[in-house]
C-alpha positions in Angstrom: 10.0 -22.1 47.4 8.1 -21.4 50.6 6.4 -18.4 49.0 5.4 -20.5 46.0 4.0 -23.3 48.3 2.0 -20.7 50.2 0.6 -19.2 47.0 -0.4 -22.7 45.7 -2.0 -23.6 49.0 -4.1 -20.5 49.2 -4.9 -20.5 45.4 -6.1 -24.1 45.5 -8.1 -23.4 48.6 -9.8 -20.5 46.9 -10.6 -22.6 43.8 -11.9 -25.4 46.0 -14.3 -23.1 47.8 -15.3 -20.7 45.0 -18.2 -22.9 43.9 -19.6 -23.1 47.4 -22.6 -21.2 48.7 -22.4 -18.4 51.2 -22.8 -19.1 54.9 -26.4 -19.7 56.0 -26.2 -16.9 58.6 -27.9 -13.5 58.1 -25.5 -10.5 58.2 -25.7 -9.0 61.7 -26.5 -5.4 62.1 -23.8 -3.1 63.4 -24.1 -1.9 66.9 -25.3 1.7 67.1 -23.0 4.4 68.5 -25.6 5.0 71.2 -25.6 1.3 72.2 -22.1 -0.1 71.6 -22.8 -3.1 73.9 -25.8 -4.4 72.0 -23.9 -7.5 71.0 -23.0 -8.5 74.5 -24.7 -11.7 75.5 -26.1 -12.6 78.9 -23.6 -15.1 80.3 -26.5 -17.1 81.9 -27.9 -17.7 78.4 -24.7 -19.7 77.7 -24.3 -21.2 81.1 -27.8 -22.6 81.1 -27.1 -24.5 77.9 -25.9 -28.1 78.1 -22.5 -27.6 76.5 -19.9 -30.3 75.7 -16.2 -29.8 74.8 -15.3 -30.2 71.1 -12.3 -29.6 68.8 -12.0 -28.4 65.3 -11.2 -31.5 63.3 -11.1 -30.5 59.6 -12.6 -28.3 56.9 -14.2 -29.4 53.6 -17.4 -29.1 51.6 -20.9 -30.4 52.1 -21.8 -32.2 48.8 -25.5 -31.9 49.5 -25.6 -28.1 49.9 -22.4 -27.1 48.0 -21.4 -25.0 51.1 -18.1 -25.1 53.0 -18.3 -27.0 56.2 -16.2 -27.3 59.4 -16.3 -30.5 61.2 -16.0 -30.3 65.0 -15.5 -33.4 67.0 -17.5 -34.0 70.2 -14.9 -34.9 72.8 -17.3 -36.9 75.0 -18.7 -39.3 72.4 -16.4 -38.8 69.4 -19.1 -37.7 67.0 -18.4 -35.2 64.1 -20.5 -32.1 64.3 -21.0 -30.2 61.0 -21.2 -26.4 61.0 -21.9 -24.7 57.7 -19.7 -21.6 57.2 -18.8 -19.1 54.5 -16.0 -19.1 52.0 -13.8 -16.5 53.7 -14.2 -18.1 57.1 -13.4 -21.6 55.7 -10.2 -20.1 54.3 -9.4 -18.4 57.6 -9.9 -21.6 59.6 -7.7 -23.5 57.1 -4.9 -20.9 57.3 -5.0 -21.3 61.1 -4.9 -25.1 60.9 -2.0 -25.0 58.5 -0.3 -22.3 60.6 0.1 -20.0 57.6 1.3 -16.6 58.7 0.4 -13.8 56.2 2.7 -10.9 55.6 0.0 -8.5 56.9 -2.7 -9.5 59.5 -5.9 -10.8 58.1 -9.2 -10.1 59.9 -9.1 -12.8 62.5 -5.4 -12.3 63.2 -6.2 -8.6 63.7 -9.1 -9.4 66.0 -6.9 -11.7 68.1 -4.2 -9.0 68.4 -6.7 -6.3 69.4 -8.2 -8.6 72.2 -4.7 -9.3 73.5 -3.6 -5.7 73.4 -6.7 -4.6 75.5 -5.7 -7.0 78.2 -8.2 -9.7 77.5 -7.9 -13.3 76.4 -10.4 -15.6 74.7 -11.2 -18.3 77.2 -13.8 -20.1 75.3 -16.2 -20.0 72.3 -19.6 -21.6 72.2 -21.9 -22.8 69.4 -24.9 -22.6 71.7 -28.1 -22.6 69.6 -29.6 -23.6 66.3 -32.5 -21.3 65.4 -34.4 -21.6 62.0 -31.3 -23.2 60.4 -28.9 -20.6 61.7 -26.2 -21.5 64.2 -25.6 -19.0 67.0 -22.3 -18.5 68.7 -20.5 -16.5 71.4 -17.1 -15.6 72.6 -16.1 -15.4 76.3 -13.4 -13.0 77.1 -11.6 -12.6 80.4 -9.4 -9.7 81.5 -6.0 -11.0 82.5 -5.6 -8.6 85.5 -9.1 -7.9 86.8 -10.7 -11.2 85.9 -13.7 -9.3 84.4 -15.5 -11.5 81.9 -17.6 -10.5 78.8 -19.7 -12.8 76.6 -20.0 -11.4 73.1 -22.4 -12.5 70.3 -20.6 -14.0 67.3 -21.1 -16.0 64.2 -19.8 -19.6 65.0 -17.5 -19.4 61.9 -15.7 -16.2 63.2 -15.6 -17.6 66.7 -13.9 -20.8 65.4 -11.4 -18.9 63.3 -10.5 -16.9 66.4 -10.4 -20.0 68.7 -7.8 -21.7 66.4 -5.6 -18.6 66.8 -5.9 -18.3 70.5 -6.2 -21.9 71.7 -9.6 -21.1 73.2 -11.8 -23.9 74.5 -14.6 -24.9 72.1 -18.0 -25.8 73.4 -21.1 -27.1 71.5 -24.7 -27.3 72.7 -26.0 -30.9 73.0 -29.1 -29.9 71.1 -26.8 -29.3 68.1 -25.2 -32.7 68.5 -28.6 -34.3 68.6 -29.9 -32.5 65.5 -28.0 -34.9 63.2 -28.4 -32.9 60.0 -27.9 -34.6 56.6 -24.5 -33.9 55.1 -21.9 -35.5 52.8 -18.5 -34.4 53.7 -16.0 -33.9 50.8 -12.5 -33.2 51.9 -10.2 -30.8 50.1 -7.6 -32.3 47.6 -5.1 -34.4 49.5 -2.4 -31.9 49.4 -4.5 -29.3 51.2 -6.0 -31.6 53.9 -5.3 -30.9 57.5 -6.9 -32.8 60.4 -6.8 -32.3 64.2 -7.7 -35.2 66.3 -6.6 -36.6 69.7 -4.0 -33.9 70.1 -2.5 -34.5 66.6 -2.3 -32.0 63.8 -1.9 -34.1 60.6 -0.9 -32.7 57.1 -0.2 -34.3 53.8 3.2 -34.5 52.2 4.3 -35.6 48.7 6.5 -38.4 47.4 9.5 -36.0 47.2 9.2 -35.4 50.9 9.0 -39.1 51.4 12.2 -39.7 49.4 14.0 -37.0 51.5 13.2 -39.1 54.6 14.3 -42.4 53.2 11.0 -43.7 52.0 10.0 -45.0 48.6 6.4 -44.0 48.1 4.1 -43.8 45.0 1.4 -42.1 47.1 1.4 -39.0 49.4 2.0 -39.6 53.1 0.7 -38.3 56.4 3.0 -36.2 58.6 2.5 -35.2 62.2 2.9 -31.4 62.3 2.0 -31.1 66.0 1.5 -33.6 68.8 0.2 -32.4 72.2 -1.8 -33.7 75.1 -3.3 -37.1 74.6 -1.2 -38.1 71.5 2.0 -36.9 73.1 1.3 -39.1 76.1 1.5 -42.1 73.7 4.9 -40.8 72.4 3.7 -39.6 69.0 6.0 -36.8 68.1 6.2 -33.8 65.9 7.6 -34.7 62.4 6.7 -38.4 62.8 5.3 -39.9 59.6 2.3 -42.2 59.9 2.9 -45.1 57.5 -0.1 -47.3 58.5 -3.1 -47.2 60.8 -5.1 -50.3 61.3 -4.6 -52.4 58.2 -4.4 -49.4 55.8 -1.5 -47.5 54.3 -2.0 -43.8 55.2 -2.2 -41.5 52.1 -4.2 -38.6 53.5 -5.0 -37.0 56.9 -8.7 -37.7 56.3 -7.9 -41.5 56.0 -6.6 -41.4 59.6 -9.5 -39.3 60.8 -12.1 -41.7 59.4 -10.3 -44.7 61.0 -10.0 -43.0 64.3 -13.6 -42.1 64.4 -14.6 -45.8 63.9 -12.8 -47.4 66.8 -14.8 -48.5 69.8 -14.5 -47.0 73.3 -12.3 -49.9 74.7 -10.4 -50.5 71.5 -7.3 -48.9 70.0 -5.9 -48.0 66.6 -2.6 -49.8 65.7 -0.2 -47.3 64.2 3.1 -47.7 62.4 5.3 -44.6 62.5 8.5 -43.6 60.7 10.9 -41.8 62.9 14.6 -41.1 62.1 14.8 -44.0 59.6 13.1 -46.5 62.0 9.6 -48.0 62.1 7.8 -47.7 65.4 4.6 -49.6 66.3 2.2 -48.3 68.9 -1.5 -48.4 69.9 -3.6 -45.3 70.1 -6.9 -45.6 72.1 -9.8 -43.2 71.9 -9.5 -40.0 73.8 -13.3 -39.8 74.4 -16.1 -41.9 75.9 -18.0 -43.0 72.8 -17.6 -44.3 69.3 -18.1 -42.8 65.8 -18.8 -46.1 64.2 -21.1 -45.9 61.3 -20.5 -42.3 60.5 -19.7 -41.6 56.9 -16.8 -39.1 56.5 
């Protein structure tokens, strides 16, 4: 059953993204044998940027361009930040968000393993520039014993796929936040949706799952796969089911994400959870300083 579910997940994701365009990034040239460090980046180039922390929120498609898109969320003001990516990278990020472990390592799993085996860790990734419609990114690696740091040029999509596997900090340049490009976010089908927000990882589950947990539902429901940091402080736990948020019944992770983006700085989102056969009410405030009100997601 698990293998069948995995097959359906990856197959549907492939179908979903097949019609999308390739990533709007030129293929980088390979470093020459004589200059293997040509893709190292001057750390000051990154440090001099006005960078703000962000998190990977979700993956979907931009209806305007037909390209896959990853939505980051600015953790200072709560705004979604669209980054256009390629099909393979979208699938890699989705696999990471769904915590799907392949029988053999895929490219970003392999890269994470190589970095760890050489004694380094990925401390942060940065989407630091937008030049002629192309996003530029970088990885910062730190040696666990010597403390030596290296900053390496990277496509943002690869950096994000790696960050989700290594829990690296994600930073975005303010100039990218202020660009405000036009996009129309289209989420994957409900069953494949996964959202990360305020320390929560939310996934969709079907009516059969609901029945197994003592709920009668005609619609899918939203399950908490992981609760850390901010959300855990408010006693939201792994395996909780989110029945309602605000005045809406929750039927998809994207529903919750949209509502959470819309609350004001000093407000909170009323939530009703289902835990061990009991309804639990709580109020979840914003985990940032701003508001996403008016943003269409």
